[in-house]
C-alpha positions as a printed Julia matrix, in Angstrom:
337×3 Matrix{Float64}:
  13.4   117.78  -1.62
  15.48  114.78  -0.82
  18.41  114.62  -3.28
  20.47  112.09  -1.36
  18.54  109.04  -2.56
  18.42  105.62  -0.96
  21.38  103.37  -0.18
  20.39  101.0   -2.94
  20.2   103.89  -5.46
  23.69  105.12  -4.43
  25.21  101.67  -4.65
  26.1   101.53  -0.95
  27.96   98.44   0.28
  25.7    95.6    1.2
  25.86   93.36   4.23
  27.98   90.78   2.41
  30.25   93.12   0.48
  29.86   94.57  -2.99
  27.72   97.45  -4.11
  24.47   98.02  -5.86
  21.1    96.33  -5.5
  22.49   92.82  -6.0
  24.65   93.23  -2.9
  21.48   93.29  -0.79
  20.54   89.77  -1.93
  23.22   87.32  -0.74
  23.41   83.75  -1.95
  20.61   81.78  -0.18
  23.04   78.95   0.66
  25.42   81.36   2.37
  22.55   82.98   4.26
  21.31   79.6    5.45
  24.78   78.57   6.63
  25.26   81.78   8.59
  21.77   81.48  10.1
  22.74   78.04  11.43
  25.8    79.52  13.16
  28.34   77.81  10.9
  31.8    79.34  11.23
  33.36   80.71   8.08
  36.02   78.53   6.47
  39.57   79.85   6.95
  41.98   78.82   4.21
  45.59   78.83   5.49
  48.21   80.65   3.51
  50.72   78.53   1.63
  54.3    78.66   2.99
  56.77   80.66   0.94
  58.42   77.43  -0.16
  55.97   74.54  -0.67
  58.87   72.08  -0.33
  59.7    73.38   3.16
  57.68   70.88   5.2
  58.49   68.9    8.36
  58.94   65.74   6.29
  61.25   67.48   3.86
  63.33   68.9    6.69
  63.58   65.45   8.3
  64.73   63.93   5.01
  67.32   66.66   4.58
  68.62   66.07   8.12
  68.84   62.32   7.5
  70.84   62.9    4.32
  73.33   65.05   6.23
  73.64   62.54   9.08
  74.3    59.7    6.64
  76.99   61.73   4.94
  75.19   61.79   1.59
  74.69   65.52   1.33
  78.15   66.85   2.15
  79.88   68.48  -0.75
  83.27   67.8    0.83
  84.3    64.96   3.17
  85.28   65.86   6.69
  89.01   66.41   7.27
  90.94   63.39   8.48
  93.7    63.65  11.09
  97.31   63.52   9.87
  97.79   60.45  12.08
  95.59   58.16  14.12
  94.03   59.79  17.19
  93.72   57.43  20.17
  91.02   58.7   22.51
  89.79   57.24  25.78
  86.15   57.98  26.61
  86.09   57.91  30.39
  84.06   58.99  33.39
  83.81   56.86  36.5
  80.18   57.82  37.0
  77.78   55.43  35.31
  74.96   56.5   33.02
  76.57   59.65  31.63
  76.67   58.43  28.03
  80.18   57.0   27.6
  79.17   54.02  25.48
  76.48   55.95  23.62
  79.01   58.65  22.82
  81.66   56.16  21.71
  79.49   54.23  19.26
  77.62   57.21  17.8
  80.7    59.35  17.28
  82.41   56.34  15.7
  79.47   55.64  13.4
  79.15   59.26  12.32
  82.88   59.61  11.64
  82.83   56.38   9.63
  79.87   57.56   7.54
  81.8    60.7    6.65
  84.89   58.93   5.36
  87.0    58.11   8.42
  88.21   54.67   9.49
  87.44   54.1   13.15
  88.21   51.33  15.64
  86.17   51.06  18.85
  87.77   49.09  21.69
  85.09   47.91  24.09
  86.76   47.85  27.5
  83.54   47.54  29.49
  82.67   43.97  30.66
  78.99   44.74  29.98
  79.79   44.77  26.27
  77.22   47.43  25.41
  79.37   49.02  22.72
  79.72   45.62  21.06
  75.94   45.24  21.13
  75.31   48.65  19.57
  77.84   47.93  16.82
  76.25   44.53  16.07
  79.38   42.53  17.0
  79.03   39.15  18.71
  80.46   39.13  22.21
  79.3    35.99  23.97
  81.66   33.79  25.95
  84.21   32.08  23.74
  84.43   34.9   21.18
  87.99   36.27  20.81
  87.87   39.57  22.66
  89.84   42.27  24.39
  90.08   39.93  27.38
  92.43   37.7   25.38
  94.53   40.74  24.51
  94.92   41.92  28.11
  95.25   38.61  29.91
  96.8    36.27  27.35
  98.76   38.78  25.28
  96.91   37.93  22.07
  97.61   40.34  19.17
  94.98   43.02  18.78
  94.66   42.27  15.07
  93.33   38.8   15.91
  90.25   40.15  17.68
  89.28   43.13  15.51
  85.87   42.62  13.86
  83.92   44.68  11.3
  81.06   46.57  12.91
  77.91   45.42  11.18
  77.56   46.53   7.57
  79.09   49.98   8.0
  82.3    50.37   5.99
  85.26   51.85   7.8
  84.01   50.94  11.28
  85.61   48.18  13.37
  85.28   46.89  16.92
  87.26   44.92  19.46
  84.45   43.25  21.45
  84.24   42.71  25.18
  82.88   39.56  26.8
  81.79   38.91  30.36
  85.19   37.29  30.93
  86.59   40.82  31.13
  84.92   41.23  34.53
  87.59   39.0   36.07
  90.51   40.53  34.2
  91.41   42.99  36.95
  91.87   40.16  39.46
  93.78   37.99  36.98
  96.14   40.84  36.16
  97.09   41.55  39.78
 100.28   39.42  39.73
 101.25   40.51  36.2
 104.22   42.84  35.86
 103.39   46.19  34.22
  99.7    45.27  34.18
  98.69   48.88  33.52
 100.63   48.81  30.22
  98.92   45.78  28.63
  96.63   47.71  26.29
  99.31   50.26  25.41
 101.69   47.49  24.34
  98.96   45.85  22.25
  98.2    49.13  20.49
 101.86   49.82  19.78
 102.15   46.41  18.13
  98.99   47.04  16.08
  99.21   48.78  12.71
  97.13   51.96  13.12
  98.39   53.55   9.91
  95.14   52.64   8.17
  92.99   54.11  10.94
  91.97   57.68  11.7
  90.54   57.17  15.2
  90.75   54.61  17.98
  88.01   55.18  20.58
  88.29   53.25  23.85
  85.03   52.81  25.75
  85.74   52.51  29.48
  83.76   50.95  32.33
  82.2    53.24  34.98
  85.12   52.99  37.4
  88.72   54.07  37.91
  90.02   50.51  38.14
  92.7    48.7   36.18
  90.74   48.61  32.94
  90.29   52.39  32.87
  93.92   52.79  33.91
  95.0    50.7   30.91
  92.88   52.9   28.65
  94.42   56.11  30.02
  97.95   54.81  29.63
  97.27   53.71  26.04
  95.62   56.93  24.83
  96.86   60.37  23.94
  93.56   62.13  24.55
  90.65   61.89  26.97
  87.13   62.58  25.79
  85.06   63.36  28.87
  81.27   63.04  28.59
  79.46   64.94  31.33
  75.76   64.55  32.02
  74.0    67.86  32.57
  73.1    67.08  36.18
  74.71   68.0   39.47
  75.88   64.52  40.5
  77.82   64.19  37.26
  80.09   67.03  38.34
  81.12   65.45  41.62
  83.33   62.72  40.18
  84.96   64.75  37.42
  87.75   66.07  39.63
  88.67   62.56  40.74
  88.98   61.48  37.12
  91.12   64.53  36.35
  93.39   63.69  39.3
  93.77   60.12  38.04
  94.54   61.34  34.54
  97.2    63.67  35.95
  98.84   60.79  37.86
  98.88   58.74  34.66
 100.39   61.64  32.77
 103.17   62.12  35.31
 104.04   58.44  35.79
 103.19   56.65  32.52
 101.95   58.81  29.66
 103.35   62.35  29.38
 101.23   63.14  26.32
  97.87   62.43  27.96
  95.48   65.37  28.14
  91.75   66.11  28.23
  91.19   67.32  24.69
  87.4    67.15  24.46
  84.45   67.55  26.8
  80.94   66.67  25.61
  77.77   67.66  27.44
  75.17   64.89  27.3
  71.55   64.24  28.3
  70.68   67.92  28.21
  67.12   68.77  29.19
  66.33   72.3   28.09
  63.23   72.41  30.3
  65.33   72.58  33.48
  67.34   75.45  34.85
  69.8    72.97  36.36
  70.91   71.68  32.96
  71.77   75.19  31.82
  73.63   75.92  35.04
  75.69   72.72  34.76
  76.52   73.49  31.14
  77.67   76.99  32.1
  79.83   75.64  34.93
  81.47   73.05  32.67
  82.22   75.65  29.99
  83.67   78.0   32.58
  85.99   75.26  33.9
  87.1    73.57  30.67
  86.89   76.5   28.26
  87.45   75.7   24.59
  87.78   71.95  25.26
  83.98   71.8   25.51
  82.3    71.07  22.2
  79.7    73.61  21.14
  77.24   70.81  20.43
  75.14   69.55  23.34
  73.55   66.1   23.19
  69.86   66.31  24.19
  67.86   63.6   25.88
  66.37   61.46  23.14
  64.21   58.35  23.22
  65.65   57.28  19.87
  69.15   57.21  21.31
  67.95   54.79  24.0
  66.0    52.63  21.55
  68.79   52.14  19.01
  70.9    49.54  20.92
  67.85   47.26  21.21
  68.02   46.99  17.4
  71.8    46.41  17.47
  72.29   49.82  15.88
  73.59   53.26  16.63
  71.11   56.12  16.46
  72.99   57.31  13.37
  71.57   54.38  11.39
  68.45   53.69  13.47
  66.84   57.12  13.06
  69.15   59.56  11.27
  66.53   62.33  11.37
  66.18   62.24  15.17
  67.51   65.0   17.39
  70.05   62.62  18.94
  71.47   61.56  15.57
  71.73   65.14  14.37
  73.47   66.22  17.6
  76.0    63.36  17.55
  76.72   64.04  13.88
  77.44   67.68  14.66
  79.64   66.66  17.62
  81.55   64.27  15.34
  82.0    67.06  12.81
  83.51   69.26  15.53
  85.83   66.41  16.46
  86.93   66.12  12.85
  87.49   69.85  12.64
  89.75   69.61  15.7
  92.03   67.4   13.62
  92.27   70.08  10.97
  92.57   72.89  13.51
  89.53   74.64  12.05
  86.99   74.18  14.82
């Protein structure tokens, strides 16, 4: 006797799941699809939070960069901080750093003045300030002794942000100032005569040299912000700049010091970038901001639209990084970094 019975009688699982006799007869449409070799459809699982999407994250980042999402404004310094952004090597991000830090600070409640001391006038371009020949500029301040207040211009449509433009005339200023007595003090005297009580920051963008223009900037400032590109060549000239800053401190400006170092153009794909960053942190210690500025196409594109990356693409990696660097700078003022 066979008491076990057949699979169908016992309700054994069929080829397509289920039990009982009906499980042996799959849907003809399904059978036809499988016979043609069609792959089964895989339905992805929904994320835990349906609102957590790349677009939503980009929007959230843009809100933070534009200063619209902060519950509290960033702290403002008790008095105006005058900072020179200097490095005699070209292409390390001096101008980019100056305009983007200024824009980010302004969007978070600070009042910022950018002094464009580079004859190329790139900072003026990025801040949408006219700087063609004949425009009152920093050249008139240095050479002719014109008051700084006469040449200050609003920077585009961003409230709280101002600029002293540079024209091509500035290229000849170093030669014209040779016979002038105390020529290295021209900018410092202009700043002392200017009312900075309504400002939180004055950022001076220097040319890529250690000439008379950079010397004027170092004498006029209290702090040096040193941008360093994450490449080997960028390290070679840093010591020369530090030596120059020390000479200025001893002879003209006892309060001058390197308060901030910012690593720029970081490429995480290379071992060299990490090594340079480690070397800089080992040398400068806590002066180095935690934020590192990555290489970003958007940062390069923004000046062609007469904008900073903060307004051009606030959700980009460059805008987010500069906003975080500006926040660290603001926290320095409050001593909470």
